[in-house]
N, C-alpha and C positions, 0 to 999 in steps of 0.2 A: 941271136937265140930267140926262138918263139916264146911268147908269154904262156904261162900255164893258164888253165881255165879259171881257176880262182883269182889269179892276178888280172886276167882279162875282164872278169865280171867287175872287179873293183875299178879297173881303169876306165872301162866303158861308161860306168855310172858313177864316176868319182864325184861329180858335183852333187848328185842326189844323195850319195852315201854321206858326204860331208855335211849336207844340210840336216840329215837325220842325227848325226853324231854330235854336232855342235848347236843343235836347236836351242832356242831360248828356254824351253821347258827344262832341258838338261842342265843348262847353265844355272838356272835358278834353283834347280834341285840340288846341285853341288854347292851353291852358296847358302842354301837354307832359306832363300828369300821367296821360294815358290809358295804362293798362297795355298793354305791347306785345302780350301774348297776346290782348287784346280787339281791338286793331287788326288783328292777324293773322287772327282769325276774320272780321272785317268785310272785310278785303282779299281773302281767298280767296273769300268769297261774292260780292263785287263782281265779281271776275274771271269767275265763272260768269254773273252777271246781265248783264254788259256784252255778251255774245254775243247775247242776245235783244234788248237795247236797240239794238244795231247793226242787227239784222234788221228791227226795227220802223221805224227811221229809213230803211232801204233801201226798205221798203214805202211810206213816205211819198213817196219819189221816184217810185216806180212809179205811185202813185195821184194824183200832183199834177195839178190841172187846168191849171196853168201851169208846165211844167217849167223854162222859162227863168228865171222869178223864184225858184223854189224850189230849183233845183239848187245854186246857189252857196252859200247859207247852210247847207243840209243837208250838202253835200259838205265844207264847212269844219268843220262839227261832227264829221262822221265822221273826217276827217283828224286832228282833235284827239284823238279817242278812240283811234284805231288807231295813232297815232304816239307822241306824248309819253306818253300814259297807258300804252300797252303797254310802252314803254321803262321807265317807272317800275315797272311790275309786275315786269319782269325784274330790275332793279337792286335791288329791295326784298327779293328772295328771301333773300339772305345775311343781311341785318339781321333779318329776321323768322324766320330759322331754318327756312325751308321750302324744299324742293327743287322744281325745275321739274316733276318727275314728280308730286310730291304736289299741286302747284297744278293741273296739268292733269287729274289723276285724281280730284280732290275731287268730292263729290256735294253737291247743293243741300240746304240745311236746309228744313224745312217752310215757313218764311216766304219764303225765297228762291225755292223752287219755285212757291209761289203767285204771287209777284210776276212771275216769268218767264212762267208760264202766262197771267197777265193781259195782259202786254204783247204776248206772242206772238199771243194771240187778237185784241187790238185791231189789231195789224199786219195780220193776215190778213183779219179780218172788218170792221174799222172803215173809215170814210171818211178821206180826207185830213185833214179838219177834226178828226176825232176823234183821230187819231194826234197831230196838233199839240197838241191839248188835253192829252193825257197827257205829251208831251214838255215842254210849257210848265210843267207841275207838277213833273216830275222834275228838270228842269234849272233851273227858276226857284227852287225851294227850295235847291238846291245853290249856286246863284249868291248867294242871300241870306245863307246862313250863312257862306260863304267871304268875301263882301264885308264882312260885319260883323266878322269876325275880322281881316281885313286893315286895315280902317279903324281898328280899335282898337289896331293895332300888336301884335297877338298873334303872335309869332314864336317858336314852340317850338324848343328846342335840337335836337330830333330832326329831321334833315334830311328824312327821308321824310314826317314830319308837315307840315313847312313846304311841301314840294313839293306835297303833296296839297291843301293849302289854296290855293296859288297856281294849281293846275291847274283849280280850279273858281271862281276869282275873275273880276272884270270883264274882265281882259285875255283870258281864255279863253272865257268864256260870255256876256259882256255883250251883244255884238252879236247872237248867236243868240237869246237870250231876248227881246231887244228886237224882233227881226224876228218871232218867233212871236207876241208880244203884239200887234204891228201887224196880223198876219194875222187873229188871232182877232177883233180889233176891227173888221175889215172884213167879217166874215161877216154877211149880211143876217139880221135877226131871225127871219124865217120858216125859216131853216136851223138855228137853234139849238133843240135839243130838251131834254127832261128828261134824256136820256142824257148830255148834256154835263156836267151837274151830278154825275151818278153817276160818270162817268169821273174827274172831278177828285177827288171824295171818296174813291174807291177807290184811286187812285194815292197820295194823301196817307196813307191808312191803311196801305198797304204800305210806304211810306217810313218811317213811324213804327215799324212792326214790324221793319224792317231795322235801324234804330238800336237798338231794344230788344234784339234777339237778340244783337247785338254787345256792347252795354254790359253787359248782365246775364248773358249766356250762357244764359239760360233759354229753353227751346224751340229751342235751336240744334242739336238732333239729333232724329232720328226715334225714337219710342218703341219699346221692345222690345230 
């Protein structure tokens, strides 16, 4: 039996997918041993990144061949990002020692800028199927690492860390990732091109770079 497209994406890029899901940043987040300054760097950069992620999801709505079927899951995803996640951003400022002004005026690191440019281009130039491919990778990897931590009972003492894990677990992302997987699996083979594989590989590469810059601090600023 032939593999489905969603299974094929995961199988072709299993090593990279696994590196994202079990990255030391994730492990330390789950244990509560992640230094606060590392999470702070990640958190600020994610705040920058989310703006382009929301724009790409909005473009998916605009490009959907079947707005009725796509609107509900995508709208729920956007509501989840713009409401509880944004609320967490605001409440975390005090604990992370960052002001709202600092958060909103921060600039993207090289890795973040590259990731943002990538998803912005996919949103504007890509097809609906291509946007869903990238979202399936970005949200699917997050669902996997959060699900793994939750299933293992990893509940760090830090309230912000716990909420960040829950915000990406099955209750928050499970239905959306499942819907995207079903959509990908419904795409006729003649509509699947080599670009699909490139998009998945590139998205995973940027996800890994995002973890790396936050965990090590290396490459987290522009040279000069």
